[in-house]
DSSP file (Angstrom, degrees, kcal/mol; ACC not computed):
  #  RESIDUE AA STRUCTURE BP1 BP2  ACC     N-H-->O    O-->H-N    N-H-->O    O-->H-N    TCO  KAPPA ALPHA  PHI   PSI    X-CA   Y-CA   Z-CA
    1    1 A M              0   0    0      0, 0.0    28,-0.3     0, 0.0    85,-0.1   0.000 360.0 360.0 360.0  24.4   -0.1  -13.3    9.0
    2    2 A S        +     0   0    0     87,-0.2     2,-0.2    26,-0.1    85,-0.1   0.546 360.0  35.8 -88.8  -4.8   -1.7  -16.9    9.2
    3    3 A G  S    S-     0   0    0     83,-0.1     2,-0.2    80,-0.0    82,-0.1  -0.814 104.3 -74.2-134.7 178.6    1.8  -18.3    9.3
    4    4 A N        -     0   0    0     -2,-0.2     2,-0.4    80,-0.1    79,-0.2  -0.460  48.2-164.3 -75.1 145.3    5.2  -17.4   10.7
    5    5 A L  E     -A   82   0A   0     77,-2.5    77,-2.8    -2,-0.2     2,-0.4  -0.988  14.6-168.4-134.3 139.3    7.1  -14.6    9.0
    6    6 A T  E     -A   81   0A   0     -2,-0.4    75,-0.2    75,-0.2     3,-0.1  -1.000  22.3-133.9-126.6 135.2   10.8  -13.3    9.1
    7    7 A S        -     0   0    0     73,-2.5     3,-0.1    -2,-0.4    -2,-0.0  -0.269  34.3 -87.4 -78.0 159.1   11.7  -10.0    7.5
    8    8 A D        -     0   0    0      1,-0.1    72,-0.3    71,-0.1     2,-0.3  -0.300  52.6 -97.2 -58.7 158.1   14.7   -9.5    5.3
    9    9 A V        -     0   0    0     70,-0.1     2,-0.5    -3,-0.1    70,-0.2  -0.582  35.9-157.7 -74.4 140.8   17.9   -8.8    7.0
   10   10 A T  E     -B   78   0A   0     68,-2.3    68,-1.8    -2,-0.3     2,-0.5  -0.978   8.7-142.2-123.1 121.4   18.9   -5.1    7.2
   11   11 A T  E     +B   77   0A   0     -2,-0.5    66,-0.2    66,-0.2     3,-0.1  -0.722  22.1 174.0 -82.0 125.7   22.5   -4.1    7.7
   12   12 A V    >   +     0   0    0     64,-2.2     3,-1.1    -2,-0.5    65,-0.1  -0.265  24.6 139.7-124.8  45.1   22.9   -1.2   10.0
   13   13 A R  T 3  S+     0   0    0     63,-0.3    -1,-0.2     1,-0.2    64,-0.1   0.770  74.7  40.6 -56.2 -34.1   26.6   -1.1   10.3
   14   14 A S  T 3  S+     0   0    0     -3,-0.1     2,-0.3    62,-0.1    -1,-0.2   0.383 109.8  63.8-100.9   1.1   27.0    2.7   10.1
   15   15 A V    <   -     0   0    0     -3,-1.1    84,-0.2    84,-0.1     3,-0.1  -0.819  48.4-172.8-126.7 159.6   23.9    3.7   12.3
   16   16 A D        +     0   0    0     82,-1.2    57,-2.2    -2,-0.3    56,-1.1   0.360  68.0  71.3-138.2   4.2   23.1    3.1   15.9
   17   17 A N  E     +FG  71  98B   0     81,-1.7    81,-2.3    54,-0.2     2,-0.4  -0.984  59.2 179.7-121.7 117.0   19.5    4.4   16.3
   18   18 A I  E     -FG  70  97B   0     52,-2.6    52,-2.9    -2,-0.4     2,-0.5  -0.955  13.3-166.6-128.4 123.5   16.8    2.3   14.7
   19   19 A G  E     -FG  69  96B   0     77,-3.8    77,-2.6    -2,-0.4     2,-0.4  -0.923   9.6-167.7-111.1 137.7   13.0    2.9   14.6
   20   20 A I  E     -FG  68  95B   0     48,-2.4    48,-2.5    -2,-0.5     2,-0.4  -0.993   3.2-162.5-123.0 131.8   10.7   -0.1   13.4
   21   21 A E  E     -FG  67  94B   0     73,-2.6    73,-2.5    -2,-0.4     2,-0.5  -0.967   2.9-167.9-110.9 130.9    7.0    0.4   12.6
   22   22 A L  E     +FG  66  93B   0     44,-3.0    44,-1.8    -2,-0.4     2,-0.3  -0.984  15.8 165.1-124.6 121.1    4.8   -2.7   12.5
   23   23 A S  E     + G   0  92B   0     69,-2.6    69,-3.2    -2,-0.5     2,-0.3  -0.963   5.1 169.8-129.6 147.5    1.3   -2.2   11.0
   24   24 A W  E     - G   0  91B   0     -2,-0.3     2,-0.3    67,-0.2    67,-0.2  -0.999  24.0-140.4-158.3 160.7   -1.2   -4.7    9.8
   25   25 A T  E     + G   0  90B   0     65,-1.5    65,-1.0    -2,-0.3     2,-0.2  -0.710  68.2  38.8-108.5 165.0   -4.8   -5.3    8.6
   26   26 A G  E    S- G   0  89B   0     -2,-0.3    63,-0.2    63,-0.2    -2,-0.1  -0.539  98.9 -70.2  92.5-164.1   -7.0   -8.2    9.5
   27   27 A V        +     0   0    0     61,-1.4    61,-0.3    -2,-0.2    62,-0.2  -0.513  60.3 169.4-129.5  60.8   -7.2   -9.9   12.9
   28   28 A P        -     0   0    0      0, 0.0     2,-0.4     0, 0.0    59,-0.2  -0.468  20.1-156.5 -74.4 152.4   -4.0  -11.7   13.5
   29   29 A V  E     +C   86   0A   0     57,-2.8    56,-3.0   -28,-0.3    57,-1.8  -0.999  47.1  82.7-128.0 128.7   -3.1  -13.1   16.8
   30   30 A G  E     -C   84   0A   0     -2,-0.4    31,-2.0    54,-0.3     2,-0.3  -0.978  64.4 -86.0 167.9-171.3    0.6  -13.7   17.5
   31   31 A T  E     -CD  83  60A   0     52,-2.3    52,-3.0    -2,-0.3     2,-0.4  -0.962  19.5-141.8-136.3 159.2    3.8  -12.1   18.6
   32   32 A F  E     -CD  82  59A   0     27,-2.7    27,-2.5    -2,-0.3     2,-0.3  -0.874  16.2-174.1-113.6 148.9    6.7  -10.1   17.1
   33   33 A T  E     -C   81   0A   0     48,-2.5    48,-3.0    -2,-0.4     2,-0.4  -0.961  15.2-141.9-131.7 154.7   10.2  -10.4   18.1
   34   34 A V  E     -C   80   0A   0     12,-0.4    12,-2.8    23,-0.4     2,-0.3  -0.970  19.6-166.6-120.6 134.4   13.3   -8.4   17.1
   35   35 A E  E     -CE  79  45A   0     44,-2.6    44,-1.5    -2,-0.4     2,-0.4  -0.885   4.4-160.8-121.6 149.8   16.7  -10.2   16.5
   36   36 A G  E     +CE  78  44A   0      8,-2.4     8,-2.0    -2,-0.3     2,-0.3  -0.949   8.5 179.9-127.7 153.4   20.3   -8.9   16.1
   37   37 A S  E     -C   77   0A   0     40,-2.1    40,-2.4    -2,-0.4    39,-0.9  -0.990  24.8-169.1-143.6 152.3   23.4  -10.4   14.7
   38   38 A V  S    S+     0   0    0      4,-0.4    -1,-0.1    -2,-0.3     5,-0.1   0.733  98.2  31.0 -99.5 -40.5   27.0   -9.6   14.1
   39   39 A S  S    S-     0   0    0      3,-0.3     4,-0.1    38,-0.1    -2,-0.0   0.663  95.8-127.5 -92.8 -17.0   27.9  -12.4   11.9
   40   40 A G  S    S+     0   0    0      2,-0.4     3,-0.1    37,-0.1   -31,-0.0   0.417  98.5  78.0  81.9  -3.2   24.6  -13.0   10.1
   41   41 A D  S    S+     0   0    0      1,-0.2     2,-0.5     0, 0.0    -4,-0.0   0.784  89.6  46.6-105.9 -33.5   24.9  -16.7   11.1
   42   42 A T        -     0   0    0      2,-0.0    -2,-0.4     0, 0.0     2,-0.4  -0.941  69.8-165.8-113.9 126.2   23.8  -16.5   14.9
   43   43 A W        -     0   0    0     -2,-0.5     2,-0.4    -6,-0.1    -6,-0.2  -0.918   0.7-164.2-112.1 136.9   20.6  -14.5   15.7
   44   44 A V  E     -E   36   0A   0     -8,-2.0    -8,-2.4    -2,-0.4     2,-0.4  -0.983  23.1-120.6-124.7 134.5   19.6  -13.5   19.3
   45   45 A T  E     -E   35   0A   0     -2,-0.4   -10,-0.2   -10,-0.2     2,-0.1  -0.587  32.8-135.1 -73.8 126.6   16.3  -12.3   20.4
   46   46 A L        -     0   0    0    -12,-2.8     2,-0.4    -2,-0.4   -12,-0.4  -0.428   7.7-145.3 -81.4 150.0   16.5   -8.8   21.8
   47   47 A S        +     0   0    0     -2,-0.1     2,-0.3   -14,-0.1    10,-0.2  -0.945  27.4 159.6-113.9 141.7   14.9   -7.6   25.0
   48   48 A F  E     -H   56   0C   0      8,-2.7     8,-3.0    -2,-0.4     2,-0.3  -0.907  41.3 -82.1-151.3 169.9   13.6   -4.0   25.4
   49   49 A Q  E     -H   55   0C   0     -2,-0.3     6,-0.2     6,-0.2     5,-0.1  -0.647  36.0-145.4 -76.6 132.1   11.2   -2.0   27.5
   50   50 A D    >   -     0   0    0      4,-2.2     3,-3.4    -2,-0.3     4,-0.1  -0.531  41.4 -85.3 -91.1 169.3    7.6   -1.9   26.6
   51   51 A P  T 3  S+     0   0    0      0, 0.0    -2,-0.0     0, 0.0    -1,-0.0   0.704 130.1  54.6 -55.6 -20.6    5.4    1.2   27.1
   52   52 A T  T 3  S-     0   0    0      2,-0.1     3,-0.1     1,-0.0    -3,-0.0   0.460 120.5-107.6 -89.9   1.3    4.9    0.2   30.7
   53   53 A G  S <  S+     0   0    0     -3,-3.4     2,-0.1     1,-0.3    -1,-0.0   0.336  74.1 139.1  92.3  -8.8    8.5    0.1   31.4
   54   54 A A        -     0   0    0     -5,-0.1    -4,-2.2     1,-0.1     2,-0.5  -0.406  58.2-116.7 -67.5 149.2    8.6   -3.8   31.7
   55   55 A L  E     +H   49   0C   0     -6,-0.2     2,-0.3    -3,-0.1    -6,-0.2  -0.748  46.1 168.8 -84.9 125.5   11.4   -5.7   30.1
   56   56 A V  E     -H   48   0C   0     -8,-3.0    -8,-2.7    -2,-0.5     3,-0.1  -0.948  38.6-160.3-140.9 158.4   10.1   -8.0   27.3
   57   57 A S  S    S+     0   0    0     -2,-0.3   -23,-0.4   -10,-0.2     2,-0.3   0.352  82.7  38.7-118.0  -1.3   11.5  -10.1   24.4
   58   58 A S        -     0   0    0    -10,-0.1   -25,-0.2   -25,-0.1    -1,-0.2  -0.997  63.5-148.3-152.5 151.9    8.1  -10.2   22.3
   59   59 A I  E     -D   32   0A   0    -27,-2.5   -27,-2.7    -2,-0.3     2,-0.1  -0.956  20.2-133.4-120.6 128.7    5.3   -7.9   21.5
   60   60 A P  E     -D   31   0A   0      0, 0.0   -29,-0.2     0, 0.0   -31,-0.1  -0.478  19.8-122.5 -79.4 158.1    1.7   -9.2   21.0
   61   61 A T  S >  S+     0   0    0    -31,-2.0     3,-1.5    -2,-0.1   -30,-0.1   0.753  87.0 102.9 -70.8 -21.4   -0.4   -8.1   18.1
   62   62 A A  T 3  S+     0   0    0    -32,-0.3   -33,-0.0     1,-0.2     0, 0.0  -0.312  85.9  20.6 -53.3 142.7   -3.0   -6.9   20.7
   63   63 A G  T 3  S+     0   0    0      1,-0.2    -1,-0.2     3,-0.0    -2,-0.1   0.527 108.3 178.7  80.9   2.7   -2.7   -3.1   21.1
   64   64 A G    <   +     0   0    0     -3,-1.5    -1,-0.2     2,-0.1     2,-0.2  -0.256  49.9  86.5 -85.0 170.9   -1.0   -2.5   17.8
   65   65 A P  S    S-     0   0    0      0, 0.0     2,-0.4     0, 0.0   -42,-0.2   0.495  70.6-153.5 -71.5 170.1    0.2   -0.9   15.6
   66   66 A H  E     -F   22   0B   0    -44,-1.8   -44,-3.0    -2,-0.2     2,-0.4  -0.938  20.2-163.3-127.3 136.1    3.6   -0.9   17.2
   67   67 A L  E     -F   21   0B   0     -2,-0.4     2,-0.4   -46,-0.2   -46,-0.2  -0.936  14.5-164.7-112.5 139.1    6.6    1.4   17.1
   68   68 A I  E     -F   20   0B   0    -48,-2.5   -48,-2.4    -2,-0.4     2,-0.5  -0.992   6.5-156.1-134.5 132.4    9.9    0.1   18.4
   69   69 A S  E     -F   19   0B   0     -2,-0.4     2,-0.6   -50,-0.2   -50,-0.2  -0.898   6.5-173.6-112.1 120.1   13.0    2.1   19.3
   70   70 A L  E     -F   18   0B   0    -52,-2.9   -52,-2.6    -2,-0.5     3,-0.4  -0.919  15.8-174.9-108.9 101.9   16.5    0.4   19.2
   71   71 A I  E     +F   17   0B   0     -2,-0.6   -54,-0.2     1,-0.2    -2,-0.0  -0.846  65.2   6.8-108.1 138.9   18.9    3.0   20.6
   72   72 A D  S    S-     0   0    0    -56,-1.1    -1,-0.2    -2,-0.4   -55,-0.2   0.927  82.3-169.6  56.7  48.9   22.7    2.4   20.7
   73   73 A F        -     0   0    0    -57,-2.2    -1,-0.2    -3,-0.4   -58,-0.1  -0.593  10.1-169.6 -80.7 116.5   22.2   -0.7   18.7
   74   74 A P        +     0   0    0      0, 0.0     2,-0.2     0, 0.0    -1,-0.1   0.361  51.3  92.6 -95.5   6.0   25.6   -2.5   18.8
   75   75 A Y  S    S-     0   0    0      1,-0.1   -37,-0.2   -59,-0.1   -63,-0.1  -0.557  70.1-133.0-103.7 169.5   25.0   -5.1   16.2
   76   76 A D  S    S+     0   0    0    -39,-0.9   -64,-2.2    -2,-0.2     2,-0.3   0.781  87.1  27.8 -88.5 -26.1   25.7   -5.3   12.4
   77   77 A Q  E     -BC  11  37A   0    -40,-2.4   -40,-2.1   -66,-0.2     2,-0.3  -0.949  59.1-169.9-140.1 158.9   22.3   -6.6   11.4
   78   78 A V  E     +BC  10  36A   0    -68,-1.8   -68,-2.3    -2,-0.3     2,-0.3  -0.979   6.7 176.3-146.1 152.3   18.7   -6.7   12.6
   79   79 A R  E     - C   0  35A   0    -44,-1.5   -44,-2.6    -2,-0.3     2,-0.4  -0.964  21.1-132.7-153.1 152.0   15.5   -8.6   11.5
   80   80 A V  E     - C   0  34A   0    -72,-0.3   -73,-2.5    -2,-0.3     2,-0.4  -0.945  18.2-165.0-114.3 135.4   11.9   -8.9   12.7
   81   81 A K  E     -AC   6  33A   0    -48,-3.0   -48,-2.5    -2,-0.4     2,-0.4  -0.954   5.9-159.1-123.1 145.0   10.0  -12.2   13.2
   82   82 A Y  E     -AC   5  32A   0    -77,-2.8   -77,-2.5    -2,-0.4     2,-0.6  -0.986   2.7-162.4-117.2 123.3    6.4  -12.8   13.6
   83   83 A T  E     - C   0  31A   0    -52,-3.0   -52,-2.3    -2,-0.4     2,-0.3  -0.937  17.8-145.0-112.6 118.9    5.0  -16.0   15.2
   84   84 A S  E     + C   0  30A   0     -2,-0.6   -54,-0.3   -54,-0.2   -80,-0.1  -0.624  26.2 172.8 -89.3 138.5    1.5  -16.6   14.4
   85   85 A T  E     -     0   0A   0    -56,-3.0     2,-0.3     1,-0.4   -55,-0.2   0.766  67.9 -36.6 -98.3 -54.1   -1.0  -18.1   16.8
   86   86 A S  E    S+ C   0  29A   0    -57,-1.8   -57,-2.8   -85,-0.1    -1,-0.4  -0.958  95.0  48.4-162.3 178.7   -4.2  -17.7   14.9
   87   87 A G        -     0   0    0     -2,-0.3     2,-0.3   -59,-0.2   -61,-0.0  -0.088  65.1-101.9  78.8-178.3   -6.1  -15.4   12.6
   88   88 A T        +     0   0    0    -61,-0.3   -61,-1.4   -86,-0.1     2,-0.3  -0.914  41.3 135.4-140.7 173.1   -5.0  -13.6    9.4
   89   89 A G  E     -G   26   0B   0     -2,-0.3     2,-0.5   -63,-0.2   -87,-0.2  -0.929  47.6 -93.9 167.2 173.0   -3.9  -10.3    8.2
   90   90 A V  E     -G   25   0B   0    -65,-1.0   -65,-1.5    -2,-0.3     2,-0.3  -0.969  37.1-152.1-118.2 118.3   -1.4   -8.5    6.0
   91   91 A L  E     -G   24   0B   0     -2,-0.5     2,-0.4   -67,-0.2   -67,-0.2  -0.660  10.8-169.2 -94.2 139.3    1.7   -7.1    7.8
   92   92 A Q  E     -G   23   0B   0    -69,-3.2   -69,-2.6    -2,-0.3     2,-0.4  -0.992   7.0-171.3-124.3 136.3    3.8   -4.0    6.8
   93   93 A C  E     -G   22   0B   0     -2,-0.4     2,-0.4   -71,-0.2   -71,-0.2  -0.995   2.3-173.1-128.7 126.9    7.2   -3.5    8.5
   94   94 A W  E     -G   21   0B   0    -73,-2.5   -73,-2.6    -2,-0.4     2,-0.4  -0.947   4.4-161.8-120.5 149.6    9.2   -0.2    8.0
   95   95 A L  E     -G   20   0B   0     -2,-0.4     2,-0.4   -75,-0.2   -75,-0.2  -0.992   8.3-179.8-124.7 135.6   12.7    0.5    9.3
   96   96 A M  E     -G   19   0B   0    -77,-2.6   -77,-3.8    -2,-0.4     2,-0.3  -0.996   6.7-179.1-137.7 128.5   14.4    3.8    9.7
   97   97 A A  E     +G   18   0B   0     -2,-0.4     2,-0.3   -79,-0.2   -79,-0.2  -0.924   5.3 165.2-131.0 156.1   17.9    4.3   11.0
   98   98 A K  E     -G   17   0B   0    -81,-2.3   -81,-1.7    -2,-0.3   -82,-1.2  -0.982  37.5 -95.1-159.4 162.7   20.2    7.2   11.7
   99   99 A R              0   0    0     -2,-0.3   -84,-0.1   -84,-0.2   -85,-0.0  -0.588 360.0 360.0 -84.1 146.0   23.3    8.2   13.5
  100  100 A A              0   0    0     -2,-0.2    -1,-0.1     0, 0.0   -85,-0.0   0.482 360.0 360.0 -58.6 360.0   23.2    9.6   16.9
């Protein structure tokens, strides 16, 4: 996590509820974003509510690990990006999806 990371693309065509778990070791400093795409060519950073109810488009490593819920996800593909500011660590990212 000493550099920027982008997860593999996950196709979620037949599901609409997605859970993402982000966990890491070390002391990285940076932010996570979640992106969605229909075509796989254009990626848009998604906004969602944080635990306080605020609308955000990125999640800091502080206060982690993090669980992210994407409900009624209308896109064909999803991926997670990490933008490093400083520090190092090893990131693990899990994705689980199901039909409503």
